[in-house]
All heavy atoms as a GROMACS GRO file, in nm:
protein
  554
    1MET      N    1  -5.888   8.914   0.337
    1MET     CA    2  -5.847   8.782   0.376
    1MET      C    3  -5.771   8.718   0.262
    1MET      O    4  -5.791   8.750   0.146
    1MET     CB    5  -5.969   8.698   0.411
    1MET     CG    6  -6.047   8.752   0.527
    1MET     SD    7  -6.144   8.630   0.618
    1MET     CE    8  -6.033   8.498   0.639
    2ASN      N    9  -5.685   8.624   0.299
    2ASN     CA   10  -5.611   8.550   0.197
    2ASN      C   11  -5.629   8.400   0.218
    2ASN      O   12  -5.692   8.356   0.314
    2ASN     CB   13  -5.463   8.590   0.196
    2ASN     CG   14  -5.393   8.556   0.325
    2ASN    OD1   15  -5.414   8.451   0.384
    2ASN    ND2   16  -5.308   8.646   0.372
    3THR      N   17  -5.575   8.323   0.126
    3THR     CA   18  -5.592   8.178   0.128
    3THR      C   19  -5.542   8.115   0.258
    3THR      O   20  -5.607   8.026   0.313
    3THR     CB   21  -5.521   8.114   0.008
    3THR    OG1   22  -5.572   8.175  -0.112
    3THR    CG2   23  -5.542   7.966   0.001
    4LEU      N   24  -5.429   8.162   0.308
    4LEU     CA   25  -5.375   8.105   0.432
    4LEU      C   26  -5.467   8.132   0.552
    4LEU      O   27  -5.486   8.045   0.637
    4LEU     CB   28  -5.235   8.162   0.460
    4LEU     CG   29  -5.126   8.117   0.364
    4LEU    CD1   30  -4.995   8.189   0.397
    4LEU    CD2   31  -5.107   7.967   0.370
    5GLN      N   32  -5.526   8.249   0.556
    5GLN     CA   33  -5.618   8.282   0.665
    5GLN      C   34  -5.745   8.197   0.660
    5GLN      O   35  -5.791   8.147   0.762
    5GLN     CB   36  -5.654   8.430   0.661
    5GLN     CG   37  -5.539   8.522   0.696
    5GLN     CD   38  -5.570   8.667   0.667
    5GLN    OE1   39  -5.617   8.700   0.558
    5GLN    NE2   40  -5.544   8.753   0.764
    6VAL      N   41  -5.799   8.178   0.541
    6VAL     CA   42  -5.920   8.096   0.527
    6VAL      C   43  -5.888   7.950   0.559
    6VAL      O   44  -5.966   7.883   0.627
    6VAL     CB   45  -5.982   8.112   0.386
    6VAL    CG1   46  -6.102   8.019   0.371
    6VAL    CG2   47  -6.024   8.257   0.363
    7THR      N   48  -5.774   7.902   0.514
    7THR     CA   49  -5.731   7.766   0.547
    7THR      C   50  -5.725   7.747   0.698
    7THR      O   51  -5.775   7.648   0.752
    7THR     CB   52  -5.594   7.735   0.484
    7THR    OG1   53  -5.605   7.744   0.342
    7THR    CG2   54  -5.543   7.598   0.524
    8ALA      N   55  -5.664   7.842   0.767
    8ALA     CA   56  -5.653   7.834   0.912
    8ALA      C   57  -5.790   7.833   0.979
    8ALA      O   58  -5.813   7.759   1.075
    8ALA     CB   59  -5.569   7.950   0.965
    9ILE      N   60  -5.882   7.914   0.928
    9ILE     CA   61  -6.017   7.918   0.985
    9ILE      C   62  -6.086   7.784   0.967
    9ILE      O   63  -6.146   7.731   1.062
    9ILE     CB   64  -6.101   8.032   0.921
    9ILE    CG1   65  -6.049   8.168   0.966
    9ILE    CG2   66  -6.249   8.016   0.954
    9ILE    CD1   67  -6.112   8.287   0.894
   10VAL      N   68  -6.080   7.728   0.847
   10VAL     CA   69  -6.146   7.598   0.823
   10VAL      C   70  -6.089   7.491   0.915
   10VAL      O   71  -6.164   7.418   0.982
   10VAL     CB   72  -6.129   7.554   0.675
   10VAL    CG1   73  -6.186   7.414   0.655
   10VAL    CG2   74  -6.196   7.652   0.581
   11LYS      N   75  -5.957   7.482   0.922
   11LYS     CA   76  -5.895   7.381   1.009
   11LYS      C   77  -5.931   7.403   1.154
   11LYS      O   78  -5.957   7.307   1.228
   11LYS     CB   79  -5.743   7.383   0.990
   11LYS     CG   80  -5.700   7.328   0.855
   11LYS     CD   81  -5.549   7.334   0.840
   11LYS     CE   82  -5.502   7.272   0.711
   11LYS     NZ   83  -5.355   7.274   0.699
   12ASP      N   84  -5.935   7.528   1.199
   12ASP     CA   85  -5.968   7.558   1.338
   12ASP      C   86  -6.112   7.520   1.369
   12ASP      O   87  -6.140   7.463   1.475
   12ASP     CB   88  -5.944   7.706   1.368
   12ASP     CG   89  -5.963   7.736   1.516
   12ASP    OD1   90  -5.888   7.680   1.598
   12ASP    OD2   91  -6.056   7.813   1.548
   13VAL      N   92  -6.204   7.550   1.279
   13VAL     CA   93  -6.345   7.514   1.302
   13VAL      C   94  -6.359   7.362   1.311
   13VAL      O   95  -6.428   7.311   1.400
   13VAL     CB   96  -6.435   7.571   1.190
   13VAL    CG1   97  -6.574   7.509   1.193
   13VAL    CG2   98  -6.444   7.722   1.201
   14ILE      N   99  -6.292   7.289   1.222
   14ILE     CA  100  -6.298   7.143   1.225
   14ILE      C  101  -6.249   7.089   1.359
   14ILE      O  102  -6.315   7.005   1.421
   14ILE     CB  103  -6.218   7.082   1.108
   14ILE    CG1  104  -6.290   7.111   0.975
   14ILE    CG2  105  -6.197   6.932   1.127
   14ILE    CD1  106  -6.207   7.077   0.850
   15VAL      N  107  -6.137   7.139   1.407
   15VAL     CA  108  -6.080   7.092   1.533
   15VAL      C  109  -6.164   7.138   1.652
   15VAL      O  110  -6.198   7.058   1.740
   15VAL     CB  111  -5.933   7.139   1.548
   15VAL    CG1  112  -5.881   7.113   1.688
   15VAL    CG2  113  -5.847   7.071   1.444
   16HIS      N  114  -6.198   7.266   1.655
   16HIS     CA  115  -6.270   7.323   1.769
   16HIS      C  116  -6.404   7.254   1.794
   16HIS      O  117  -6.441   7.231   1.909
   16HIS     CB  118  -6.292   7.473   1.747
   16HIS     CG  119  -6.354   7.542   1.863
   16HIS    ND1  120  -6.281   7.583   1.973
   16HIS    CD2  121  -6.483   7.575   1.889
   16HIS    CE1  122  -6.364   7.639   2.061
   16HIS    NE2  123  -6.486   7.636   2.011
   17TYR      N  124  -6.476   7.220   1.688
   17TYR     CA  125  -6.607   7.159   1.703
   17TYR      C  126  -6.603   7.007   1.681
   17TYR      O  127  -6.708   6.944   1.674
   17TYR     CB  128  -6.707   7.226   1.607
   17TYR     CG  129  -6.732   7.369   1.646
   17TYR    CD1  130  -6.664   7.472   1.581
   17TYR    CD2  131  -6.818   7.402   1.750
   17TYR    CE1  132  -6.684   7.605   1.618
   17TYR    CE2  133  -6.837   7.533   1.788
   17TYR     CZ  134  -6.771   7.634   1.721
   17TYR     OH  135  -6.790   7.764   1.759
   18ALA      N  136  -6.483   6.952   1.672
   18ALA     CA  137  -6.464   6.808   1.654
   18ALA      C  138  -6.550   6.755   1.540
   18ALA      O  139  -6.619   6.653   1.554
   18ALA     CB  140  -6.492   6.733   1.785
   19LEU      N  141  -6.545   6.823   1.427
   19LEU     CA  142  -6.625   6.784   1.312
   19LEU      C  143  -6.552   6.674   1.234
   19LEU      O  144  -6.429   6.672   1.227
   19LEU     CB  145  -6.650   6.905   1.222
   19LEU     CG  146  -6.732   7.016   1.290
   19LEU    CD1  147  -6.735   7.141   1.201
   19LEU    CD2  148  -6.872   6.969   1.319
   20PRO      N  149  -6.627   6.582   1.177
   20PRO     CA  150  -6.566   6.465   1.110
   20PRO      C  151  -6.520   6.493   0.967
   20PRO      O  152  -6.558   6.425   0.872
   20PRO     CB  153  -6.682   6.364   1.112
   20PRO     CG  154  -6.804   6.449   1.099
   20PRO     CD  155  -6.773   6.574   1.179
   21PHE      N  156  -6.439   6.596   0.951
   21PHE     CA  157  -6.390   6.634   0.819
   21PHE      C  158  -6.240   6.655   0.822
   21PHE      O  159  -6.182   6.684   0.925
   21PHE     CB  160  -6.455   6.766   0.773
   21PHE     CG  161  -6.604   6.762   0.769
   21PHE    CD1  162  -6.680   6.830   0.863
   21PHE    CD2  163  -6.670   6.689   0.671
   21PHE    CE1  164  -6.819   6.826   0.860
   21PHE    CE2  165  -6.809   6.684   0.667
   21PHE     CZ  166  -6.883   6.754   0.760
   22THR      N  167  -6.181   6.646   0.702
   22THR     CA  168  -6.041   6.678   0.681
   22THR      C  169  -6.036   6.788   0.575
   22THR      O  170  -6.104   6.778   0.472
   22THR     CB  171  -5.963   6.554   0.631
   22THR    OG1  172  -5.977   6.450   0.726
   22THR    CG2  173  -5.816   6.587   0.610
   23PHE      N  174  -5.958   6.889   0.600
   23PHE     CA  175  -5.940   6.997   0.503
   23PHE      C  176  -5.871   6.944   0.379
   23PHE      O  177  -5.775   6.869   0.388
   23PHE     CB  178  -5.857   7.110   0.565
   23PHE     CG  179  -5.818   7.216   0.467
   23PHE    CD1  180  -5.909   7.314   0.430
   23PHE    CD2  181  -5.693   7.216   0.410
   23PHE    CE1  182  -5.874   7.411   0.338
   23PHE    CE2  183  -5.657   7.313   0.317
   23PHE     CZ  184  -5.748   7.411   0.282
   24VAL      N  185  -5.922   6.985   0.260
   24VAL     CA  186  -5.859   6.946   0.134
   24VAL      C  187  -5.800   7.068   0.064
   24VAL      O  188  -5.681   7.070   0.033
   24VAL     CB  189  -5.959   6.874   0.041
   24VAL    CG1  190  -5.896   6.844  -0.095
   24VAL    CG2  191  -6.010   6.746   0.105
   25SER      N  192  -5.883   7.170   0.039
   25SER     CA  193  -5.832   7.286  -0.034
   25SER      C  194  -5.920   7.408  -0.018
   25SER      O  195  -6.035   7.397   0.026
   25SER     CB  196  -5.821   7.254  -0.184
   25SER     OG  197  -5.951   7.236  -0.240
   26VAL      N  198  -5.863   7.523  -0.053
   26VAL     CA  199  -5.938   7.647  -0.058
   26VAL      C  200  -5.882   7.730  -0.175
   26VAL      O  201  -5.762   7.735  -0.195
   26VAL     CB  202  -5.932   7.727   0.074
   26VAL    CG1  203  -5.791   7.769   0.107
   26VAL    CG2  204  -6.024   7.847   0.070
   27THR      N  205  -5.973   7.787  -0.252
   27THR     CA  206  -5.934   7.876  -0.361
   27THR      C  207  -6.028   7.996  -0.360
   27THR      O  208  -6.140   7.989  -0.310
   27THR     CB  209  -5.943   7.806  -0.499
   27THR    OG1  210  -6.074   7.755  -0.517
   27THR    CG2  211  -5.842   7.695  -0.512
   28SER      N  212  -5.979   8.105  -0.412
   28SER     CA  213  -6.063   8.225  -0.419
   28SER      C  214  -6.114   8.242  -0.560
   28SER      O  215  -6.047   8.208  -0.658
   28SER     CB  216  -5.985   8.348  -0.376
   28SER     OG  217  -5.880   8.374  -0.466
   29SER      N  218  -6.235   8.293  -0.569
   29SER     CA  219  -6.292   8.326  -0.699
   29SER      C  220  -6.399   8.432  -0.679
   29SER      O  221  -6.476   8.425  -0.583
   29SER     CB  222  -6.350   8.203  -0.768
   29SER     OG  223  -6.450   8.144  -0.692
   30ASP      N  224  -6.399   8.529  -0.762
   30ASP     CA  225  -6.498   8.638  -0.765
   30ASP      C  226  -6.570   8.663  -0.633
   30ASP      O  227  -6.690   8.635  -0.619
   30ASP     CB  228  -6.598   8.612  -0.877
   30ASP     CG  229  -6.676   8.739  -0.910
   30ASP    OD1  230  -6.618   8.849  -0.900
   30ASP    OD2  231  -6.794   8.726  -0.945
   31ARG      N  232  -6.500   8.714  -0.536
   31ARG     CA  233  -6.554   8.755  -0.405
   31ARG      C  234  -6.613   8.641  -0.322
   31ARG      O  235  -6.707   8.660  -0.246
   31ARG     CB  236  -6.655   8.868  -0.420
   31ARG     CG  237  -6.589   8.994  -0.472
   31ARG     CD  238  -6.682   9.108  -0.462
   31ARG     NE  239  -6.752   9.120  -0.589
   31ARG     CZ  240  -6.844   9.209  -0.615
   31ARG    NH1  241  -6.882   9.292  -0.524
   31ARG    NH2  242  -6.901   9.214  -0.733
   32ARG      N  243  -6.557   8.522  -0.341
   32ARG     CA  244  -6.600   8.411  -0.256
   32ARG      C  245  -6.482   8.315  -0.239
   32ARG      O  246  -6.384   8.321  -0.312
   32ARG     CB  247  -6.721   8.339  -0.314
   32ARG     CG  248  -6.692   8.254  -0.434
   32ARG     CD  249  -6.815   8.172  -0.475
   32ARG     NE  250  -6.776   8.074  -0.573
   32ARG     CZ  251  -6.784   8.092  -0.704
   32ARG    NH1  252  -6.829   8.206  -0.753
   32ARG    NH2  253  -6.746   7.997  -0.786
   33TRP      N  254  -6.498   8.227  -0.143
   33TRP     CA  255  -6.400   8.123  -0.117
   33TRP      C  256  -6.463   7.989  -0.149
   33TRP      O  257  -6.573   7.960  -0.103
   33TRP     CB  258  -6.353   8.126   0.028
   33TRP     CG  259  -6.281   8.252   0.061
   33TRP    CD1  260  -6.330   8.361   0.126
   33TRP    CD2  261  -6.148   8.284   0.027
   33TRP    NE1  262  -6.236   8.460   0.133
   33TRP    CE2  263  -6.121   8.414   0.074
   33TRP    CE3  264  -6.046   8.216  -0.040
   33TRP    CZ2  265  -5.998   8.476   0.057
   33TRP    CZ3  266  -5.924   8.278  -0.055
   33TRP    CH2  267  -5.900   8.406  -0.007
   34ASP      N  268  -6.394   7.910  -0.229
   34ASP     CA  269  -6.439   7.775  -0.260
   34ASP      C  270  -6.354   7.679  -0.178
   34ASP      O  271  -6.231   7.674  -0.193
   34ASP     CB  272  -6.427   7.747  -0.410
   34ASP     CG  273  -6.518   7.837  -0.490
   34ASP    OD1  274  -6.635   7.853  -0.449
   34ASP    OD2  275  -6.474   7.891  -0.593
   35ILE      N  276  -6.421   7.607  -0.091
   35ILE     CA  277  -6.354   7.520   0.006
   35ILE      C  278  -6.396   7.377  -0.020
   35ILE      O  279  -6.512   7.350  -0.051
   35ILE     CB  280  -6.395   7.562   0.150
   35ILE    CG1  281  -6.354   7.708   0.176
   35ILE    CG2  282  -6.337   7.468   0.254
   35ILE    CD1  283  -6.426   7.771   0.292
   36VAL      N  284  -6.301   7.286  -0.005
   36VAL     CA  285  -6.331   7.144  -0.019
   36VAL      C  286  -6.281   7.074   0.107
   36VAL      O  287  -6.168   7.094   0.151
   36VAL     CB  288  -6.264   7.081  -0.143
   36VAL    CG1  289  -6.295   6.932  -0.152
   36VAL    CG2  290  -6.309   7.153  -0.270
   37VAL      N  291  -6.370   6.994   0.166
   37VAL     CA  292  -6.334   6.910   0.280
   37VAL      C  293  -6.368   6.766   0.244
   37VAL      O  294  -6.444   6.740   0.152
   37VAL     CB  295  -6.406   6.952   0.411
   37VAL    CG1  296  -6.364   7.092   0.453
   37VAL    CG2  297  -6.556   6.942   0.397
   38ARG      N  298  -6.313   6.673   0.320
   38ARG     CA  299  -6.338   6.530   0.296
   38ARG      C  300  -6.398   6.469   0.423
   38ARG      O  301  -6.355   6.498   0.533
   38ARG     CB  302  -6.207   6.460   0.262
   38ARG     CG  303  -6.224   6.316   0.218
   38ARG     CD  304  -6.092   6.250   0.182
   38ARG     NE  305  -6.002   6.335   0.106
   38ARG     CZ  306  -6.000   6.351  -0.026
   38ARG    NH1  307  -6.085   6.287  -0.101
   38ARG    NH2  308  -5.912   6.430  -0.083
   39THR      N  309  -6.499   6.384   0.402
   39THR     CA  310  -6.561   6.314   0.514
   39THR      C  311  -6.473   6.196   0.554
   39THR      O  312  -6.379   6.159   0.482
   39THR     CB  313  -6.700   6.260   0.478
   39THR    OG1  314  -6.685   6.159   0.376
   39THR    CG2  315  -6.792   6.370   0.428
   40GLU      N  316  -6.505   6.134   0.666
   40GLU     CA  317  -6.430   6.018   0.712
   40GLU      C  318  -6.440   5.902   0.614
   40GLU      O  319  -6.351   5.819   0.605
   40GLU     CB  320  -6.479   5.975   0.851
   40GLU     CG  321  -6.445   6.076   0.958
   40GLU     CD  322  -6.503   6.040   1.093
   40GLU    OE1  323  -6.618   5.992   1.099
   40GLU    OE2  324  -6.432   6.061   1.192
   41SER      N  325  -6.551   5.897   0.538
   41SER     CA  326  -6.569   5.789   0.441
   41SER      C  327  -6.503   5.820   0.306
   41SER      O  328  -6.509   5.740   0.214
   41SER     CB  329  -6.718   5.762   0.419
   41SER     OG  330  -6.782   5.874   0.362
   42GLY      N  331  -6.442   5.940   0.293
   42GLY     CA  332  -6.370   5.975   0.172
   42GLY      C  333  -6.447   6.061   0.074
   42GLY      O  334  -6.393   6.100  -0.030
   43LYS      N  335  -6.571   6.090   0.103
   43LYS     CA  336  -6.652   6.175   0.014
   43LYS      C  337  -6.603   6.320   0.025
   43LYS      O  338  -6.578   6.369   0.135
   43LYS     CB  339  -6.798   6.167   0.056
   43LYS     CG  340  -6.890   6.255  -0.024
   43LYS     CD  341  -7.033   6.246   0.030
   43LYS     CE  342  -7.119   6.351  -0.035
   43LYS     NZ  343  -7.252   6.357   0.025
   44THR      N  344  -6.589   6.388  -0.089
   44THR     CA  345  -6.551   6.529  -0.085
   44THR      C  346  -6.676   6.616  -0.084
   44THR      O  347  -6.774   6.585  -0.151
   44THR     CB  348  -6.461   6.567  -0.204
   44THR    OG1  349  -6.528   6.537  -0.325
   44THR    CG2  350  -6.328   6.498  -0.197
   45ILE      N  351  -6.668   6.722  -0.008
   45ILE     CA  352  -6.780   6.816   0.006
   45ILE      C  353  -6.731   6.955  -0.029
   45ILE      O  354  -6.644   7.009   0.039
   45ILE     CB  355  -6.837   6.814   0.148
   45ILE    CG1  356  -6.889   6.674   0.181
   45ILE    CG2  357  -6.946   6.918   0.164
   45ILE    CD1  358  -6.937   6.657   0.323
   46PRO      N  359  -6.788   7.014  -0.134
   46PRO     CA  360  -6.752   7.152  -0.169
   46PRO      C  361  -6.839   7.251  -0.093
   46PRO      O  362  -6.958   7.229  -0.072
   46PRO     CB  363  -6.780   7.158  -0.320
   46PRO     CG  364  -6.892   7.061  -0.340
   46PRO     CD  365  -6.871   6.953  -0.237
   47LEU      N  366  -6.780   7.360  -0.049
   47LEU     CA  367  -6.851   7.468   0.018
   47LEU      C  368  -6.812   7.598  -0.050
   47LEU      O  369  -6.698   7.616  -0.089
   47LEU     CB  370  -6.811   7.477   0.165
   47LEU     CG  371  -6.818   7.352   0.250
   47LEU    CD1  372  -6.748   7.375   0.382
   47LEU    CD2  373  -6.961   7.312   0.272
   48SER      N  374  -6.907   7.688  -0.061
   48SER     CA  375  -6.878   7.820  -0.116
   48SER      C  376  -6.918   7.923  -0.012
   48SER      O  377  -7.030   7.919   0.040
   48SER     CB  378  -6.956   7.842  -0.245
   48SER     OG  379  -6.920   7.963  -0.304
   49VAL      N  380  -6.825   8.013   0.022
   49VAL     CA  381  -6.848   8.113   0.125
   49VAL      C  382  -6.812   8.250   0.069
   49VAL      O  383  -6.704   8.268   0.013
   49VAL     CB  384  -6.759   8.082   0.249
   49VAL    CG1  385  -6.775   8.188   0.355
   49VAL    CG2  386  -6.791   7.944   0.305
   50ALA      N  387  -6.903   8.344   0.086
   50ALA     CA  388  -6.876   8.481   0.040
   50ALA      C  389  -6.759   8.538   0.118
   50ALA      O  390  -6.744   8.514   0.238
   50ALA     CB  391  -7.000   8.568   0.058
   51ASP      N  392  -6.677   8.615   0.049
   51ASP     CA  393  -6.565   8.682   0.115
   51ASP      C  394  -6.620   8.790   0.207
   51ASP      O  395  -6.728   8.845   0.183
   51ASP     CB  396  -6.472   8.743   0.012
   51ASP     CG  397  -6.339   8.786   0.071
   51ASP    OD1  398  -6.306   8.741   0.182
   51ASP    OD2  399  -6.269   8.865   0.005
   52GLY      N  400  -6.551   8.815   0.314
   52GLY     CA  401  -6.594   8.918   0.408
   52GLY      C  402  -6.501   8.924   0.527
   52GLY      O  403  -6.389   8.875   0.522
   53ARG      N  404  -6.550   8.980   0.634
   53ARG     CA  405  -6.470   8.987   0.756
   53ARG      C  406  -6.446   8.848   0.811
   53ARG      O  407  -6.530   8.760   0.795
   53ARG     CB  408  -6.542   9.073   0.860
   53ARG     CG  409  -6.554   9.216   0.819
   53ARG     CD  410  -6.628   9.294   0.926
   53ARG     NE  411  -6.642   9.432   0.884
   53ARG     CZ  412  -6.576   9.533   0.940
   53ARG    NH1  413  -6.497   9.512   1.041
   53ARG    NH2  414  -6.592   9.654   0.895
   54PRO      N  415  -6.332   8.826   0.876
   54PRO     CA  416  -6.299   8.693   0.928
   54PRO      C  417  -6.410   8.631   1.015
   54PRO      O  418  -6.438   8.512   1.003
   54PRO     CB  419  -6.172   8.716   1.009
   54PRO     CG  420  -6.109   8.834   0.942
   54PRO     CD  421  -6.224   8.921   0.899
   55HIS      N  422  -6.473   8.711   1.098
   55HIS     CA  423  -6.579   8.658   1.184
   55HIS      C  424  -6.695   8.602   1.100
   55HIS      O  425  -6.747   8.494   1.128
   55HIS     CB  426  -6.630   8.766   1.280
   55HIS     CG  427  -6.741   8.719   1.368
   55HIS    ND1  428  -6.718   8.637   1.476
   55HIS    CD2  429  -6.875   8.740   1.362
   55HIS    CE1  430  -6.836   8.609   1.534
   55HIS    NE2  431  -6.931   8.671   1.466
   56TYR      N  432  -6.734   8.675   0.997
   56TYR     CA  433  -6.842   8.630   0.910
   56TYR      C  434  -6.802   8.501   0.838
   56TYR      O  435  -6.881   8.406   0.831
   56TYR     CB  436  -6.878   8.738   0.807
   56TYR     CG  437  -6.965   8.686   0.696
   56TYR    CD1  438  -7.102   8.668   0.715
   56TYR    CD2  439  -6.910   8.649   0.573
   56TYR    CE1  440  -7.181   8.616   0.614
   56TYR    CE2  441  -6.988   8.597   0.473
   56TYR     CZ  442  -7.124   8.581   0.493
   56TYR     OH  443  -7.202   8.529   0.394
   57VAL      N  444  -6.682   8.498   0.783
   57VAL     CA  445  -6.635   8.381   0.710
   57VAL      C  446  -6.632   8.260   0.803
   57VAL      O  447  -6.680   8.152   0.768
   57VAL     CB  448  -6.496   8.406   0.647
   57VAL    CG1  449  -6.437   8.280   0.588
   57VAL    CG2  450  -6.507   8.516   0.540
   58ARG      N  451  -6.580   8.275   0.924
   58ARG     CA  452  -6.574   8.165   1.020
   58ARG      C  453  -6.714   8.114   1.056
   58ARG      O  454  -6.739   7.994   1.059
   58ARG     CB  455  -6.500   8.210   1.147
   58ARG     CG  456  -6.490   8.099   1.250
   58ARG     CD  457  -6.426   8.150   1.380
   58ARG     NE  458  -6.428   8.048   1.480
   58ARG     CZ  459  -6.338   7.953   1.495
   58ARG    NH1  460  -6.235   7.946   1.415
   58ARG    NH2  461  -6.351   7.863   1.591
   59GLU      N  462  -6.804   8.207   1.084
   59GLU     CA  463  -6.941   8.169   1.121
   59GLU      C  464  -7.009   8.092   1.008
   59GLU      O  465  -7.076   7.992   1.031
   59GLU     CB  466  -7.020   8.295   1.156
   59GLU     CG  467  -7.157   8.269   1.209
   59GLU     CD  468  -7.225   8.399   1.249
   59GLU    OE1  469  -7.186   8.456   1.352
   59GLU    OE2  470  -7.315   8.442   1.175
   60THR      N  471  -6.991   8.139   0.888
   60THR     CA  472  -7.052   8.073   0.772
   60THR      C  473  -6.993   7.935   0.750
   60THR      O  474  -7.065   7.839   0.722
   60THR     CB  475  -7.035   8.160   0.646
   60THR    OG1  476  -7.089   8.290   0.672
   60THR    CG2  477  -7.105   8.100   0.528
   61ILE      N  478  -6.861   7.923   0.760
   61ILE     CA  479  -6.796   7.793   0.746
   61ILE      C  480  -6.848   7.697   0.852
   61ILE      O  481  -6.883   7.583   0.822
   61ILE     CB  482  -6.643   7.806   0.753
   61ILE    CG1  483  -6.591   7.878   0.628
   61ILE    CG2  484  -6.576   7.670   0.771
   61ILE    CD1  485  -6.446   7.920   0.637
   62GLN      N  486  -6.856   7.743   0.975
   62GLN     CA  487  -6.905   7.659   1.084
   62GLN      C  488  -7.048   7.610   1.055
   62GLN      O  489  -7.077   7.492   1.068
   62GLN     CB  490  -6.903   7.736   1.215
   62GLN     CG  491  -6.959   7.657   1.331
   62GLN     CD  492  -6.972   7.742   1.457
   62GLN    OE1  493  -6.912   7.847   1.468
   62GLN    NE2  494  -7.050   7.696   1.551
   63GLU      N  495  -7.136   7.700   1.015
   63GLU     CA  496  -7.275   7.664   0.987
   63GLU      C  497  -7.282   7.561   0.874
   63GLU      O  498  -7.356   7.464   0.883
   63GLU     CB  499  -7.355   7.787   0.950
   63GLU     CG  500  -7.381   7.879   1.066
   63GLU     CD  501  -7.444   8.012   1.026
   63GLU    OE1  502  -7.466   8.034   0.903
   63GLU    OE2  503  -7.470   8.094   1.115
   64LYS      N  504  -7.205   7.582   0.769
   64LYS     CA  505  -7.210   7.491   0.654
   64LYS      C  506  -7.153   7.354   0.688
   64LYS      O  507  -7.208   7.252   0.647
   64LYS     CB  508  -7.140   7.552   0.534
   64LYS     CG  509  -7.218   7.668   0.475
   64LYS     CD  510  -7.157   7.721   0.348
   64LYS     CE  511  -7.247   7.829   0.293
   64LYS     NZ  512  -7.244   7.839   0.149
   65LEU      N  513  -7.045   7.351   0.764
   65LEU     CA  514  -6.987   7.223   0.803
   65LEU      C  515  -7.080   7.147   0.898
   65LEU      O  516  -7.097   7.026   0.885
   65LEU     CB  517  -6.849   7.241   0.866
   65LEU     CG  518  -6.737   7.280   0.771
   65LEU    CD1  519  -6.609   7.305   0.849
   65LEU    CD2  520  -6.716   7.172   0.666
   66GLU      N  521  -7.140   7.217   0.991
   66GLU     CA  522  -7.232   7.151   1.083
   66GLU      C  523  -7.354   7.096   1.009
   66GLU      O  524  -7.406   6.990   1.044
   66GLU     CB  525  -7.273   7.244   1.196
   66GLU     CG  526  -7.162   7.264   1.297
   66GLU     CD  527  -7.198   7.355   1.411
   66GLU    OE1  528  -7.293   7.436   1.399
   66GLU    OE2  529  -7.130   7.345   1.516
   67ALA      N  530  -7.398   7.164   0.906
   67ALA     CA  531  -7.511   7.118   0.826
   67ALA      C  532  -7.476   6.990   0.747
   67ALA      O  533  -7.563   6.910   0.716
   67ALA     CB  534  -7.557   7.226   0.729
   68GLU      N  535  -7.347   6.973   0.716
   68GLU     CA  536  -7.301   6.855   0.641
   68GLU      C  537  -7.269   6.738   0.733
   68GLU      O  538  -7.245   6.627   0.685
   68GLU     CB  539  -7.177   6.889   0.558
   68GLU     CG  540  -7.204   6.984   0.446
   68GLU     CD  541  -7.285   6.923   0.334
   68GLU    OE1  542  -7.289   6.797   0.322
   68GLU    OE2  543  -7.345   6.998   0.257
   69ARG      N  544  -7.265   6.760   0.860
   69ARG     CA  545  -7.225   6.657   0.956
   69ARG      C  546  -7.309   6.534   0.944
   69ARG      O  547  -7.407   6.503   0.923
   69ARG     CB  548  -7.235   6.712   1.097
   69ARG     CG  549  -7.174   6.621   1.198
   69ARG     CD  550  -7.205   6.660   1.336
   69ARG     NE  551  -7.130   6.778   1.377
   69ARG     CZ  552  -7.115   6.811   1.503
   69ARG    NH1  553  -7.169   6.739   1.597
   69ARG    NH2  554  -7.049   6.918   1.536
   0.00000   0.00000   0.00000
């Protein structure tokens, strides 16, 4: 996976589940993705997701974002 693919997954999860977040950034580091989203009130939320198959990454992002809702 690359940065553009992870960005697309994060944005798609936010839209698909109507989550109250805005995508800010994604960077890769040592076999994981570091993702930052912003809440409607402006608070930034960092998420760290292990690199893997797209389905796993999407599922993990969804679970973490729903937990922050």
